GUMARLUM-558630 format. One line per 3 residues: their letters; for each residue x negated, y negated, z of N, C-alpha, C. Coordinates in nm, 3 decimals, always signed. Example, Ala and Ser with C-alpha at 12.3 -4.5 7.8 and 13.67 -1.06 7.14 Angstrom:
AS = -1.319/+0.569/+0.780/-1.230/+0.450/+0.780/-1.320/+0.330/+0.780  -1.285/+0.225/+0.708/-1.367/+0.106/+0.714/-1.290/-0.003/+0.787 $
This chain:
MKD = -2.810/+1.618/-2.493/-2.717/+1.540/-2.405/-2.576/+1.586/-2.447  -2.485/+1.575/-2.352/-2.349/+1.611/-2.372/-2.272/+1.500/-2.447  -2.199/+1.535/-2.541/-2.116/+1.441/-2.618/-2.012/+1.358/-2.524 $
FNI = -2.018/+1.236/-2.525/-1.918/+1.158/-2.445/-1.766/+1.167/-2.507  -1.680/+1.192/-2.420/-1.542/+1.190/-2.483/-1.474/+1.102/-2.371  -1.406/+0.998/-2.408/-1.344/+0.910/-2.334/-1.214/+0.966/-2.260 $
HNW = -1.159/+1.067/-2.330/-1.035/+1.123/-2.290/-1.076/+1.222/-2.163  -1.166/+1.292/-2.178/-1.228/+1.371/-2.072/-1.260/+1.288/-1.950  -1.334/+1.179/-1.987/-1.382/+1.098/-1.867/-1.276/+1.040/-1.801 $
RAE = -1.149/+0.989/-1.869/-1.049/+0.944/-1.793/-0.969/+1.044/-1.719  -0.963/+1.179/-1.773/-0.891/+1.277/-1.687/-0.984/+1.328/-1.564  -1.114/+1.324/-1.573/-1.183/+1.341/-1.475/-1.192/+1.239/-1.363 $
YAA = -1.184/+1.119/-1.408/-1.178/+0.993/-1.306/-1.041/+0.985/-1.252  -0.935/+1.022/-1.319/-0.809/+1.023/-1.267/-0.789/+1.124/-1.164  -0.863/+1.239/-1.174/-0.853/+1.364/-1.087/-0.906/+1.315/-0.959 $
KKS = -0.994/+1.221/-0.952/-1.069/+1.192/-0.829/-0.971/+1.094/-0.754  -0.952/+1.124/-0.626/-0.865/+1.036/-0.537/-0.947/+0.915/-0.505  -0.938/+0.809/-0.585/-1.015/+0.685/-0.571/-0.924/+0.582/-0.539 $
PLN = -0.945/+0.496/-0.459/-0.859/+0.365/-0.440/-0.848/+0.288/-0.570  -0.946/+0.295/-0.668/-0.938/+0.229/-0.779/-0.837/+0.287/-0.869  -0.793/+0.414/-0.868/-0.689/+0.445/-0.950/-0.549/+0.436/-0.900 $
EGP = -0.546/+0.372/-0.778/-0.414/+0.348/-0.707/-0.374/+0.210/-0.724  -0.477/+0.124/-0.743/-0.451/-0.024/-0.763/-0.575/-0.107/-0.734  -0.649/-0.123/-0.835/-0.783/-0.179/-0.803/-0.781/-0.333/-0.748 $
YQT = -0.679/-0.392/-0.786/-0.669/-0.553/-0.750/-0.588/-0.559/-0.624  -0.527/-0.478/-0.563/-0.431/-0.467/-0.464/-0.504/-0.417/-0.340  -0.520/-0.488/-0.233/-0.585/-0.437/-0.134/-0.510/-0.407/-0.006 $
AYI = -0.391/-0.465/+0.012/-0.305/-0.458/+0.130/-0.195/-0.353/+0.081  -0.188/-0.240/+0.162/-0.087/-0.149/+0.117/-0.047/-0.051/+0.250  +0.073/+0.011/+0.229/+0.121/+0.099/+0.324/+0.177/+0.208/+0.238 $
KVP = +0.147/+0.346/+0.289/+0.199/+0.447/+0.227/+0.320/+0.511/+0.317  +0.444/+0.552/+0.254/+0.547/+0.621/+0.335/+0.577/+0.737/+0.245  +0.633/+0.847/+0.329/+0.693/+0.960/+0.248/+0.813/+0.899/+0.141 $
STD = +0.806/+0.964/+0.032/+0.914/+0.936/-0.054/+1.065/+0.950/-0.003  +1.060/+1.021/+0.094/+1.202/+1.059/+0.158/+1.237/+0.953/+0.243  +1.129/+0.860/+0.301/+1.160/+0.751/+0.374/+1.166/+0.613/+0.295 $
YKN = +1.150/+0.606/+0.166/+1.130/+0.484/+0.090/+1.232/+0.393/+0.092  +1.376/+0.447/+0.087/+1.473/+0.350/+0.087/+1.491/+0.273/+0.231  +1.465/+0.359/+0.335/+1.466/+0.291/+0.471/+1.358/+0.189/+0.477 $
AMS = +1.235/+0.244/+0.429/+1.110/+0.152/+0.448/+1.142/+0.025/+0.374  +1.196/+0.015/+0.244/+1.223/-0.090/+0.180/+1.322/-0.186/+0.238  +1.423/-0.121/+0.317/+1.528/-0.193/+0.379/+1.459/-0.280/+0.487 $
VLD = +1.379/-0.223/+0.556/+1.309/-0.281/+0.669/+1.222/-0.390/+0.622  +1.137/-0.361/+0.519/+1.043/-0.447/+0.468/+1.106/-0.577/+0.406  +1.212/-0.557/+0.335/+1.301/-0.654/+0.277/+1.344/-0.757/+0.371 $
ANT = +1.388/-0.704/+0.488/+1.453/-0.786/+0.599/+1.341/-0.853/+0.661  +1.226/-0.811/+0.668/+1.114/-0.881/+0.737/+1.009/-0.955/+0.681  +1.016/-0.959/+0.542/+0.918/-1.015/+0.449/+0.976/-1.134/+0.380 $
DPT = +0.896/-1.231/+0.370/+0.945/-1.353/+0.291/+0.898/-1.357/+0.152  +0.983/-1.328/+0.064/+0.934/-1.314/-0.085/+0.879/-1.422/-0.148  +0.882/-1.534/-0.074/+0.834/-1.659/-0.127/+0.668/-1.652/-0.131 $
YVK = +0.619/-1.585/-0.022/+0.476/-1.571/-0.001/+0.443/-1.436/-0.022  +0.518/-1.321/-0.009/+0.457/-1.165/-0.032/+0.554/-1.117/-0.125  +0.486/-1.057/-0.232/+0.548/-0.984/-0.340/+0.509/-0.841/-0.304 $
MDI = +0.604/-0.749/-0.324/+0.570/-0.608/-0.310/+0.575/-0.537/-0.447  +0.477/-0.456/-0.479/+0.470/-0.377/-0.581/+0.489/-0.224/-0.533  +0.538/-0.141/-0.607/+0.564/-0.010/-0.567/+0.494/+0.105/-0.683 $
VDD = +0.435/+0.187/-0.608/+0.386/+0.308/-0.683/+0.469/+0.425/-0.627  +0.560/+0.473/-0.712/+0.649/+0.569/-0.670/+0.614/+0.711/-0.643  +0.485/+0.754/-0.676/+0.442/+0.874/-0.647/+0.288/+0.878/-0.658 $
DGD = +0.231/+0.914/-0.535/+0.072/+0.899/-0.533/+0.026/+1.052/-0.563  +0.106/+1.143/-0.591/+0.063/+1.278/-0.622/+0.063/+1.363/-0.502  +0.108/+1.306/-0.390/+0.124/+1.374/-0.266/+0.263/+1.375/-0.214 $
GNV = +0.352/+1.293/-0.284/+0.496/+1.283/-0.231/+0.508/+1.170/-0.152  +0.419/+1.085/-0.176/+0.440/+0.944/-0.109/+0.454/+0.835/-0.196  +0.503/+0.719/-0.136/+0.538/+0.595/-0.214/+0.431/+0.500/-0.150 $
IIY = +0.360/+0.418/-0.244/+0.267/+0.325/-0.189/+0.333/+0.196/-0.211  +0.329/+0.111/-0.113/+0.389/-0.022/-0.130/+0.279/-0.123/-0.120  +0.233/-0.203/-0.210/+0.136/-0.293/-0.224/+0.191/-0.428/-0.184 $
FNF = +0.116/-0.491/-0.107/+0.153/-0.638/-0.073/+0.044/-0.729/-0.156  +0.107/-0.839/-0.232/+0.037/-0.933/-0.300/+0.084/-1.072/-0.231  -0.013/-1.140/-0.193/+0.007/-1.262/-0.107/-0.009/-1.385/-0.210 $
RAK = +0.102/-1.462/-0.204/+0.088/-1.586/-0.284/+0.042/-1.715/-0.197  -0.009/-1.811/-0.285/-0.042/-1.923/-0.188/+0.074/-2.015/-0.164  +0.069/-2.071/-0.050/+0.172/-2.180/-0.022/+0.166/-2.307/-0.108 $
DDG = +0.263/-2.397/-0.119/+0.253/-2.505/-0.182/+0.130/-2.607/-0.148  +0.118/-2.611/-0.009/+0.026/-2.694/+0.049/-0.123/-2.621/+0.057  -0.147/-2.503/+0.015/-0.279/-2.442/+0.036/-0.256/-2.296/+0.025 $
EFE = -0.365/-2.221/+0.069/-0.361/-2.082/+0.075/-0.266/-2.020/+0.174  -0.224/-1.908/+0.157/-0.145/-1.818/+0.258/-0.229/-1.802/+0.378  -0.165/-1.850/+0.484/-0.219/-1.860/+0.606/-0.208/-1.726/+0.696 $
EDI = -0.132/-1.638/+0.650/-0.123/-1.511/+0.728/-0.259/-1.428/+0.722  -0.273/-1.372/+0.849/-0.387/-1.285/+0.856/-0.343/-1.148/+0.808  -0.410/-1.115/+0.692/-0.352/-0.993/+0.611/-0.359/-0.878/+0.698 $
PAF = -0.475/-0.839/+0.765/-0.473/-0.715/+0.864/-0.359/-0.726/+0.961  -0.344/-0.830/+1.022/-0.222/-0.843/+1.116/-0.084/-0.826/+1.055  -0.067/-0.880/+0.924/+0.053/-0.869/+0.844/+0.089/-0.714/+0.827 $
VHD = -0.014/-0.635/+0.781/-0.002/-0.492/+0.752/+0.025/-0.422/+0.884  -0.047/-0.452/+0.995/-0.019/-0.393/+1.111/+0.122/-0.418/+1.164  +0.171/-0.535/+1.153/+0.318/-0.574/+1.197/+0.426/-0.494/+1.117 $
AAM = +0.385/-0.500/+0.984/+0.476/-0.424/+0.901/+0.480/-0.281/+0.926  +0.366/-0.217/+0.955/+0.365/-0.075/+0.983/+0.432/-0.048/+1.118  +0.414/-0.135/+1.222/+0.479/-0.132/+1.352/+0.629/-0.139/+1.324 $
DLR = +0.674/-0.244/+1.251/+0.823/-0.247/+1.211/+0.885/-0.118/+1.161  +0.795/-0.059/+1.059/+0.850/+0.068/+1.000/+0.866/+0.164/+1.101  +0.756/+0.187/+1.186/+0.765/+0.289/+1.286/+0.877/+0.280/+1.379 $
AND = +0.909/+0.150/+1.409/+1.011/+0.119/+1.503/+1.158/+0.157/+1.460  +1.151/+0.165/+1.319/+1.270/+0.215/+1.252/+1.261/+0.346/+1.200  +1.202/+0.430/+1.263/+1.172/+0.577/+1.239/+1.127/+0.599/+1.087 $
VTV = +1.051/+0.523/+1.033/+0.976/+0.541/+0.906/+0.832/+0.586/+0.937  +0.792/+0.699/+0.883/+0.660/+0.756/+0.892/+0.573/+0.669/+0.806  +0.458/+0.628/+0.859/+0.354/+0.558/+0.793/+0.241/+0.649/+0.773 $
VDA = +0.229/+0.703/+0.650/+0.123/+0.803/+0.624/-0.010/+0.741/+0.605  -0.029/+0.620/+0.567/-0.164/+0.573/+0.543/-0.145/+0.421/+0.538  -0.242/+0.331/+0.566/-0.238/+0.189/+0.542/-0.375/+0.142/+0.513 $
SHD = -0.376/+0.014/+0.458/-0.502/-0.034/+0.404/-0.603/-0.072/+0.515  -0.567/-0.085/+0.628/-0.665/-0.134/+0.729/-0.690/-0.037/+0.840  -0.807/-0.027/+0.878/-0.856/+0.088/+0.982/-0.766/+0.085/+1.104 $
DIN = -0.743/-0.035/+1.159/-0.671/-0.051/+1.287/-0.521/+0.014/+1.271  -0.485/+0.005/+1.155/-0.338/+0.078/+1.136/-0.365/+0.222/+1.138  -0.470/+0.283/+1.077/-0.491/+0.427/+1.072/-0.518/+0.472/+1.218 $
QAN = -0.584/+0.402/+1.283/-0.621/+0.439/+1.433/-0.493/+0.440/+1.511  -0.409/+0.339/+1.496/-0.295/+0.342/+1.572/-0.183/+0.439/+1.541  -0.199/+0.501/+1.429/-0.113/+0.613/+1.373/-0.177/+0.736/+1.416 $
GSQ = -0.290/+0.747/+1.462/-0.368/+0.872/+1.516/-0.442/+0.936/+1.404  -0.447/+0.882/+1.277/-0.534/+0.939/+1.188/-0.664/+0.875/+1.194  -0.771/+0.956/+1.126/-0.906/+0.896/+1.116/-0.925/+0.841/+0.966 $
């Protein structure tokens, strides 16, 4: 049996393009080219209520893109009421309307709307 080496295992695992190495606890995201990052954040900051939605940024996915994760907070009187797939769809549409390329998104309907499979 081959000796197990945690460092080799981590390197092999990181080399695989897995959603887990991008953010295992975050399920709602949009990817934009790094060249569109500032414009994308300007659009999202103007259209997102930070009381209920926090954005986390991964500034390089290895392919020259920025990943913007959305973390939804509970409202004072209960859970966040937004339909998360609809939120991501609307955010992607807002970005496209402002000439920001959406490379990928967390929900299939976004990817189909973008013409990707």
